Each structure stands twice: as C-alpha cells, then as structure tokens.
N, C-alpha and C positions, 0 to 999 in steps of 0.2 A: 466532157463530151459536148461538143457543139449542138446546138438545136436549130433546126431549119423551119421557119414559119412562112406559109405560103397563103396570100389573100385568095379567097374564093368567093364566088357569087352563088347564092341560092335563090331559086325561084320560089318566092314566098306566096303568101295568100293573095296579095294584090300588088306585087312589085317584087323587085330584086332586094335580097337581104345580103349584107356583108358579112362574112365569116373568116376566121383565120384557122387553117389547118396547121397543126404543130406535128411534124413528122418524127418518127423514131426508128431506130434499129430494133425491130419488135421481138419481144421474148414470148408472146402468146398471141392467140387468135382473137384478141380483144382490142376494141377501139373505144374511146371514152368521148361522149357527147356531153359537153358543159353547158348547162341550160341556163339562161338568165331569167330573172323575173321580168314581167312586163315593164317597159320603160328603162330597164338597165342597159348597160353596154357590154360588149364582149370583153371589156377589161375587168369588169367586176368591181365591187367595192374595195377600196385600197389596192386595186390591181390584183386582187386575189385570183381571178380566173387566169390571168397571165402566168402568175407564179405557179399555180396548180399545173397548167398545161406544160410549162417548160420542165418542171421537176418530174412530172409523170413521163415526158418524152425521154428524159435522161434515164429513167428506170425501164424504158422499153415499151412505153404505152402511147400510141399516137392519139391525138384528140382534135376535136373541132369545137370552137366556141363561136358565137354569132350575136349579132345585134337583132333583136326582135323588132317588130313594129314599134314606133315611137321610141326606139332607143338608139344611141350612137349614130351611126351613118344611114340608118334606115328611115325612110320618110314616114311621117305620121300617117295613121290610117283612121278612118271614121268607122270602121267595122266593129262588131261586137267581139267577145272573147273567142269566138271560133277562129279569128285571124291568128291568135297565138298558137292554137292547136295545129293549124295547117302549117304555119312556119315551123313549129316543132318537128312535125313529120317530115317536112321538106328537108330540114337540117339533117335529120337521121338518114334519110335516103342519100343525101350528098355525102355523108361520112362513109356510107356503104359503098359508094361509087369509088371512093378513094381507097377503101379497104374492103373489097367485095367478099373476102373470105372470113370476115370478122363477125363477132357478136358485139353487140353495142352495150356498153356500161353507161347508164345515164347518172350524171353527177349534178346535184343541185345544192346550192347554198343558201342559208337564211330564209327569206321569204319566197325565193324561187322554189323551195322544197314544198311549200303548200300548194303551189300551182302544179308542179309535176305529179304530185299525189293525186290530183283531180284528173290529170291528163294522161296518166299512165296507161289506162285502157285504151286510149286512142292510139298509142304506139303499138300496143298489142293487136288491135283490130286492124291496123295498116300493115301488119305482117312483118314489122321490124324484129329481127332475131336479137333478143335481149339476154344479157348475162347477168346484170346487177342493176340495182338502184341503190346509189350511194347518197346519202342525205348528210350534209356537214352543217352543223349548228342550225338545224332546221327551226323555223319560227312556227311555234305551235302555241295557240292561246290557251290558257287554262281552262276556258269553256269547252275545249274539244275533249277534255278528259273528264270521266265521271267516275266516282267511287265513294264509299261511305266516309263521313267526316273524320272518323278516328284514323282511318288509313291516310287521309290527306295530311293530318297532323303529323303523323310518323314520317311520311315522305317528304313533305314540303316545309315544315317547320314554320318560318316566319311568314310564308305566303299562303298558309293553310286557311286563315279566316276569309281572305279575299275570294279564294276558290269556293269555299263552303257557302258563301253567300250567292254565288252566281251558278252553282251546279244543281240541277235537278237530281234527287236522290230518292231511289224507292226503299221501302222498308226492307231490311235485311240486307241492304248494301248491293242490291243487284244492279248492274250496269245499264244505263239507258243510252242507246245509240242516238246521238244528236243528228239532226239533218245536216246536210252540207258538210262543213269542215270536220266536225266530229265524226261523222259516219265514214268519211273518207280515211281518216287516220286509224280508226278502229279496224277497218277492213283491209288496211294496207297489206299486211302479211299474206293474207289469202290471195290478194290480187297479184302479188309479186311471185308467189308460189305457182299460181295458175299459168304464168308466163314462163315457168321453168327457169326463173332467175333467183338471185339471192339478194337479200336486204342488208345493206350495210349502213350503220348510223354512227356519226361522231358528235359528241356533245361536249359543250364547255362545262361550266359550272357557275355558281353563285349569281344567278339571275333567274327571273321567273320563267323565261323561255326554256332555259336548260332544265328547270324543274318539271316542266310539262313533259319534256322529252324523256327524262329519267322516269317519270311516272309511267309512261307507256312501256319503256324497256323493262322495268322491273315489276310493274303491277298488272300488265295485261298478258294473259296466258299465251295468246297467239304471238305477240311480239316476243316473249321470252324464248319460246320454242324457235321461232325464225332466227333470231340473233344467235342463240346457241348453236344451231345447226350450221350457220354460215361463219361462225366465229366474227360476227359482224358488229360487235359494240366496242366503241372506244370512247372514254371520257378523259379529257384533258383538263384538269382543274387549273383555274388560274389564267387560262388563255383569254385574250381579248378577242373580239369578233373577227379581226382579220388575221389571226394566228401570225402576227409579225415578229414575235419574239423567237429566236433560235431554239430555245429550250422547248417551245410548244410546236414550231413548225417541223422540226426534224422528225419527232415521233408521228406526227400527222402524215407526213409524205412517205415515210418508211412503211407505216401500216397500210396507207392507201395503195401503195404499189404492190404489196404483197397480196392484199385481198382482191383488187381488181384484176390481178394476173392469174389468179387461181382458176 
C-alpha cells in the first residue's frame, strides 16, 4: 500500500513549525501524534518516526510528526519550556483539523516519553480528545522508582546496587513519591485514566533504562492495573534502541497497530 505524506505548517509558540502528515485509509477513529523530544527532528533517531508513521499508515492509522523549537527546520527559540508545551498543543490541534472526527493517540519514544509524561495534563486541559498514551522504550532514570532494596535486587539484578545507593527508602518498604520526574511517572496511570485514555508501553531489555520501565510495569500496583486493563505491555528482548532488526520491528508494528486502533 502506498503512503502519502504531506508537509504542513503549524502555528507554534513563537513561529511556524514544520510537520509531516502521513495519510491512511483509516480503519478507526484514531489519529497518531508522534511527539519529539526538545531539539529532535520530525524524522527521529535512526529515522524511527518516519518508519513508525509509514507503517502505521499502512495499517490504517494516519499520523502527524513535527519539528519542535530548536529541532529540524524550526527556528531556535529563547523561550522557556512553555514553548514546547504550546507547540505540542498546536500540533495536536493541527492533527484534529486534518481528522476532525478523531481521537488522538500520543506516541513518544525514548527521552520524549519523559517530556510527554510531564505535559500530558496540558493536552487534557486544552480539550484535546485523547485515546491513548503510547511510550516506546521510554527513558526513565532509576531514581524515578522507589522500592525496598530486596525488591530491587529481585527486579534489577546487576543494576540493583546503584539504585539502592540512590533511592530514598522508608522503613517497611513504603514508596516515596519523588518530586519532578518520579512523581510524574508514579502518577501517570491515574492521569491517563482521568483523560479516558489507555496506557500502552513498549520496553526493550538488557539496559538500565529498560530495568526502570519493567520496575514500574511489574512493581507498581497502579501501573499493573492500567497495563492489564489496556493489554498495554510489550517487552521485546534483545531489541536495539531503533528497533531496526526485522525480528524486533515486525512485532512492534503489529502490536502498535492493534492496540492503537482499539
């Protein structure tokens, strides 16, 4: 199936942003917003965003990916982090103009996941109709997770000592919600559920970032409940960051297409 890609302009926080809309013969009332990390481009690392957009289009899911401020063809900005938030909302609204009857599935990869976790509520407050938050290989620092040391040893094996040294732990193993990143990650299932959306998470394996993702997915009650309800957990062992190998790429795309179209 051929894929049609169209450049679009987005009125961002302090100027025009460049985006690419990938069209599809739609199978559901869903459209996907592929969000970059600050400073990234609309192509993504190893052209991952391009590959995701085209394969999702072949599966019947249109998408929009864009350059944020300081990334790709967008001009640099001297504004603070609020510029990213405004660009994100503007991109979501542009996607809805292209597909006005759609619910938006937000897809973020790597370090972009940490940004969208903090900015999710901004999309909700802006009135964007949301269907899912999909995090692929999200970058989560071990410091964002808290648990008793014995539990870390069981979950993380070789990484446990570094985490134990860095984590505050209460007597009896009670969790401490950390300010900033840790608090956002712990509260994520509740924030997604409040938006009447679903949480989908893809992890790789064999690195410290994946360990932290697995720790949330298996060790946090709210995460377990949310992922079980949405059938939203996929772990692909042995995959490299760009999912460039066919044996890793194929199951990723097939799973994403099914879950995002639900």
